[in-house]
N, C-alpha and C positions, 0 to 999 in steps of 0.2 A: 275128838271134840268137834272137828270140822264136819264130820259126817252127821253127828248128832244135831248140830245147829242147822245143817243143811236140810235134814229131814223135817225139823221144826219149821223151817222157812217154807218148805213144800206144803206143809199142813196149813200154814197161814195163807199161802198162795191160793190153795183150794177154798179156804174160807172166804177170801176176798172175791174170788170168781162167783161163788154162790151168793154172797151178800149183795153184790152189785148187779146180779143178773136181772133183777126185776126192773132196775132203772132203765136199761136199754130195751127191755121187753114191755115197757109200760103201754105204748100205743097198741101193741099186739094183745096185751092183757085186757085193755079196755074193749077191744073188739071181741075177744073170746068170752069175757064174762058179762059184756053189755052193761057197764057200770058208769057212774058219774065220776067226776074228778075226786071228790071226797072219798067215795067208796074205793076208787083205785088206789088212793094213797094209803088206805088201810092195809093193803098187801105188804107195804114196806113198814108202815107204822107199827103193826103188831109184831113184826119181826124185830124191829129195833127196841120196842118197849120190852119184849121178852129178853133181849140182849142186856138192856140196862137193868132190868129187874133182877137178873141172876148174877150180876157182876160181883156183888159182895158175897153171896153164898158160894160162888165159884172160887173167889179169892180165899175164903176161909178154908175150903176143901183143898185148894192148891197148896197153901202153906202147910197143911196137915199131911197130904199124901204125895205131893210132887207133880211134876209136869207130864210124865209119861202117861199116866192114867187119864188125866184131864184132857190132854190133846187128842188121844185116841178116841175117847168117848165123844168129844165135841165134833170131830170130823165125821164120825159115823152117824151122829144125829143129823148133821147137815145133809149128808147123802140121802138118808131115808126121807127127810122132809122134801127134798127136791124131786125124788121119785114120785111122791104124792102130788106135788104141784104139776108135774108133767102128765100125770095120769088123768086128773080130774078136769071137768069143765064147769064145776060148781064152785062159786066164790067161797062158800063156807069151808069146803075141804081144802081149797087153795090157801085159805087163811091158816088152817091147821098145819099145813105143810110149811108155811113161812114161819109159824111159831116154832116148829121144830128146827128150822134153819137158825133162827135167832137164839134158841136154847144152845145149840151146838156151837155156834159162833162165839157165844159168851165165854167158852172155855179156852179158845185157841190163842188169842193175842197176848193176854196177860201171862199165860203159861209159857209162851215163847220168851217173853221178857224176863221172867223168873229164871228160865233155863240159861239165858245169856248171862245174867248176873251171878248165877251159881258157878259157871265155868270161867268167867272173865271178870276181873275186878278193876276198880279205879276208872280214870277217865277213858281208858280204852273201851270200856263197856258202853260208854255214851256213843262212840263211833260205830260199834258193832250193832247196837240197838237200831240206830238210824239206818245202817246198811241193810240189815235183814228185813226191817220194815219196808224199805224201798223195794227190795227184791220181791217180797210178798205182794206188794201193791201192783206188780206186773199182772196180777189177776184182773185188774181193771182193764188193761189192754186186751186180755183174752175175752173178757165179757163184752167190751165195746166193739171188737172187730170180729174175731173168729166165732164167738158165740152168736153174734147177730147174723153172721153168715149161715151158721147151722140153723138158726131159728127160721130164716127165710128160705132155706133150701130143703131141709128135711122135716120142718114143721115143729110145732110147740112140743108135742109129746116126746119125740126122739131127742130134741135138743136138750131138754131138761133131764132126760134120762142119762144122756152122755155125761153131764157134769155130776149127776147124782151117783152113778156107778164109779166115776173117777174118784169122788170123795171117799167112798167105801174102800176102794183100793188103797188110797193114801192112809186110811186108818190102820189097815193091816201092816203097812210099811212102818208106821209109828210104833206099833206094838213090838215089832221085830227089832228095830234099830235104835230107838231112843233110850238113853240111860240118864237117870237123874244124878246130879253131882252128889258125892258122898262127903262126910265130915261137915255137914251143915246142920245146925240145930233146927228142930221142928217143934211146933207146939204139941204138947202131949194130947190135947183134946181140942175139939172145935170150940169149946167154951174158952180155953186159953187163947185160941186164935182170935176169937171175938174181942177178948180183953186187949189183945195187941192192936187190933184195929181201932178201938176207942182211943188208945194212947196216940196212935198216928193222927187221927182226925183232930185231936186237940191242938196239933201243931199248925200255926197259921200258914206255914210254907206248904203243907199238904192241902189245905183248903185253897190256897192260891193255885196250886197245880190243878185242882178240880176246875176252877174257873178258867184257867188257861186252856184246858182241853175243851171245856164248854164252848169257849169262844171260837178258837181256831179250827178244831177238828170238825165242828158242826158246820162252819162256813163252807168247808169243802164237801162234807158228806151229803148235806141236803141237796147239793147240786149233782154229785156223782150218782147217788143211790136212787133218786127218783125224778126230781124236777129238771135236772140239767138238760136231758135229751129232749123232752117235750117243750121246754122253754126255748131251746135253740131252734127246734124245727117249727114249732107252732108260734111261739111268742116272738121270735126274731127272724123267721122265714129263712133259716139257714138250711142248705142242702143236707139231707140225712147223712150222706157219706162224710161231709165235712163235720157235721155234729159228732159223729162217732170218732173222727180223728181228733177233734178238740177234747173230747172226754178222755181219749187215750193219752193225750199230751200231759194229763195230770201226773202220770207216772214219770215221764221224761223230766218234768219240772221237779219232781221229788228227787230224782237222781242228781240233778244239778244243784238243788237247794239244800238237800239233806246234809251232805258233807260239810257245806259252809256253816250250817246251823250247828252241827256237832263240834266243829273246830272252834267256833266262837264260844260255845258253852264251856268247853274244856279250858279255853284260854282266859275267859272273863266270866267266871261262875257267878259273881255278884251282879252281873249285868244281864242276866237271862231275861228278867222282866222287861228290860228295854227292848230286847229283840221281839218279845211278844207284842209290845205296843207298836213296833215298827211294821211287822207283818200284818197285824190287825188293822192298823191305820191305812195301809195300802189297800186292803180288801174293802174297807169302808169307802175310801176314795173311788175305787173302781165301781162299786155298786151304785154309789150316788151319781157317778158320771153316766153310767148306762141308763139309769132310771130317769135322768134328766132329759133324755131324748124320747120323742114319741116312737113307738115301735113301727118298723124295725130300726134299731140304732145302727150307726155305721159299723161295718164289720171290724174295723180296727179297735173300736171301743169294746165290742163283744170279746175280741181276742184278749184285750187288756184285762177284762174281768176274769176270763178263764185263767190267765197267768197268775193273777192275784190270788184267786181261790186255790189254784194248784200249789202255790207256794205256802199257803196257810196250812196245808196238810202236814208236810214235814216239820213245819214250825211248831205244830201242836205237840210234837215229841218232846219239846222242852218240858212239858208237864211231867213226863216220866223220868227226865233227868233230874228234876227237882226232888222226886221221891227217892230216886237211886242214891242221891247224895245226903238224904235226910232221914231215911228209914232203915232200920236194921233188916238184914236179909230174911230173918225168920218171920217178919211182918210184911214183907214186900208184896206178896201176892194179894193180900187183902187191901193194902194201901193202894196198889195200882188198880185193883177192882173198883175201889171208891172213886178214884180219879177218872177212870174210864167211863163211869156212869155219866160224867158231865157232858161230854161231847154227844153221846147218843141220846141222852135225855133232851138236850136242845134240838137234836136232829129230828127225832120223831114228833116232837111238839110243833116244830116249824113245818114239817111235811104236811101234817094234818091241817094246821092253820092255813097254810098256803092253798091247800085243796078247797077249804071252806071259802076262802076269798074268791077263788075261781068260780065255785058254784053259786055264790051270792051274786056275782057279776052276771053270770049266764043264766040264772034262774034254775040251776040244777040240771041243765041239759046234758045228754050223754057226752062224755069226754072224747075228743078226737081232733082231727086236723081242722075241723070247722070252727074251733073255739076262737073268739076274738082275741087278737094279740094284746089288747089293752087289759084283758083280764089277768094275763101273766105279769104285765107291768105292775099292776097293783099288788098281786100276790107276792112278788119278789121284794116288796117293802118289808115283809116279815123277817127274812134273814138279816136285813140291814139293821132293823131295830134290835133284834136279838144280839147281834155283834156289839152294838153300842152298850147294851146292858151288861153283857159278859165282861167286856173290858173294864167297865166301871167297877165290877166286883173284884177283878184282878187288882185294880188300884187300891181298893179297900183292904184286901188281905195282904198286899205288899207292905202297906203302911204298918200293919200289925207285925208282920214278919221282920221288918227292919227294926222295929222296937225291941223284939226279942234279941236280935243280933247286937243292938246297941247295949242291952243289958249284959251281954257277954263280952263287951269291950270292942265290938266290931262295928265301926261306923261306915255306912255307905253314903258317900257324898252324892248330891244331885248330879245328873249326867253332865250338864254343861259345866258345872264347877269342876267335876272330875276330869273332863276333857281339857279344860284350861290349865289344870295343875298336874296333868298326866297321872291321874289316880284311877285309871280304868279298872284295875284289879281290886 
């Protein structure tokens, strides 16, 4: 079992490396393809749009055929897409390559989660999900530091080919070593799987999980995958080496925050939404503080923002703990696919909207180091507004979810009242 989950984590690591590679290569991409900020954002937007578009189809297939097939197919598609990105100097073909990356990436994460819940049960699955996700997120460090080194030393083509061939090799390892758990019911057809998905989405707790992921995962992803590096280097005049280090620190924060989140979720399952509001509120405070300063903001304020966004990433896994405890295993792949759409839908919308703000401020001039930092200050209002909207939707679905619990005889007291009367659980 450990070997199986280890290989699945390796596949997720490869997916994260490739997913986040364009974020640290954004300035190089602007130079290579000679594009504006909005056009540059398309390289990541089309990738994430494809990822989000295929989440439900992938989830349905996953429930029907299992994780071995979906993970191996996904990592192979990622590798082929990156080989094309490395080869071409035409924006159109690079977009095709990133679409292939998004298509393949859509298979990997929710397949890993289903594999975990097939082999491990109960609250322990919460902790293992968080652990394997954090291990996979080490791919961010690889893309932020070693991949940047490859990019600047051996060039665009070779750097992207290295991670492309690595992904193809991982696909072969998956085919050889991963086994799906036995003795689990599977839908007889895709039609039956879709019926199961509709049953899941009718539950307010599943819709709440969607908005949890929409809010917290996107808060971190929009920063990691595209705008974080140029925002730090251009918008805040941070040294490029320090900017790479700050992006790499997202993974360290995940390892520190993830186990705490998992422990609190298992100990206080009825208070998971309060954790969401705590982490979301911290991110809102940090964004508002940074944006209150004219660029560049004091470095300690920038670091505080990075910490808040880095903590939001592992906190977004609360969404999948909500589905784990509320959805039958035979429907879990499609339910997690639905939830996973939330964060990436918000991410690619914010990426493109932020790029448009930069272009409107600069008149559509070519993106690069000469961009006025004030353009980034205005563009970063987009993720702040999105976070406020997402958390308001979490509150709405939480009210409906607690009404369902009340009908079942489970009353969840307001947090302050529960704390006063020691009714945390």
